[in-house]
N, C-alpha and C positions, 0 to 999 in steps of 0.2 A: 504492501500499501504506499502511496507515494502523498506526498500532503504537503504538495508544494501550492496545494491549493490554500493554504491555511486552516485547515482543517487539525482538530485535536489531536495528538496522538494517542492511541491506544493499545495498552498494551493487554498481558495476560497474565497474572500473579498465580503460581500453583504452588504446593511447596507438598510432600509426603509428611505424617505424625510428625516423625524425628526431626522434621527441620522446619517446623513451620516457627517455632522461635528464631529459627537464623532467618527467616525471610522477613520476619517484623523487624525485627534489627535491622537488617538491610536496607529497608523500607527508611527507616528512621535515619539512617547514613546520605539517603539520598532524597531526602523529603524535600528538598528545593525544585530539586526537578520533577520530583515523579508530581508535584503541585500542579503539574503542567501537562499531566497525560490523562488519559481516564482509562481507567484500572476495572480490570475484569478478572472477579476470581471464581475460585471453588469455594463451595459453603463455607467450614471453617475457617480457610486460610484469608478470606476475605473477610470475615465478620472477626478475627482477631484484628485484621489492618485496620478495618474501618476503628474499632472499639479504639484502639489504641492512638489512630491519629484521624478523629473524625471530620478533620480538616479537608483530606482525599476525597476526590467525587471515585467509589468504589463501589462497581455493581458488585453484587453475590449470587451467584449461580447457584445450582445445587449442587451438592457434595460430590466429591470425585467418584466414587465407586456408586454413585446412586444417577448418573447421569450429567454430574458437572464435567469432565472430561468428555463427554462428547458434545455439549453444548459448546466449549472452546473450539475443539474439534471441528463443529459445522462455524463456527466463525471465521477458521482458518481458512477453512475452505470457500466462503463468502468473499474470503479477503477484507476482512475489518477488523483484521487486527496489523499490527506493525512491527510486535513482535510477543515472543514467549519466552516469561521467565517461569522456569519449571525445577526448583531446591528437591532433587531428585535424591532419595537415601538408599545407596547402590548397597548396602550394605543386609539389610531387611528385608526377608522375601514377603514379595506384594502379592497379595490375593487377587488385586483387579491390574497386573502387571500387563494383561493384553491391552489395557486401556490407556495403558502409558505407551507401550509399543507405538499405539496408533495414532499418538498425538505427535511423538514425535517423529513419526513416519511423515504424518502430513504435514506441520513444521518443515521438513527435509523435500517432502516433495510441490510443495507452494515457495521454496528459497524463501520462508521467515523463520528473519534472526532468532534464535534462541538461545537461552544460557543456560547450564544446568548445574552452574557456582557461580559463586559471590564475584568474582574476578569477571568471567564472560558478562555475567549481568550489568557490572560496572562498565563495561565497555561497549554495552548497546545503548546505555544509557547517554554516555558521555558522545556517541558517535550521533545517535536517532533523538534525544532531547536536547545535547549542547550544542552539536555541530551541524552543518549544513544539511539540507536535506538530501537523503540518502536516494540516489536511483538506482538499481541492481543493473548493472551492464549485461 
């Protein structure tokens, strides 16, 4: 999605249970930048972000295992997102691992910038929120 028209930037923020604290902390570190972003997030992650930072524009979707991952996947397919930040817990077995794989596959298919760690999330914010409009070549 190219925002040269001046539209808001749209990010999806998702985190596995073991990384929810980390994504909430990361949002706090990026608060000045994310205040200019429309955030879509799966249920619990979004609720925690919204509760901690009520000044942010956060739309909470369903919980990941209850369809939130699919809602974000649909937004990717409809090209309604500019980036996906998904703090994945690689050390715990996930009962809904197929949903996770589907999301990362869609982000790859649609060439959507995706971060699974703090450092890559920082780079996406720097490039898409702070930087010039990004248009894939």
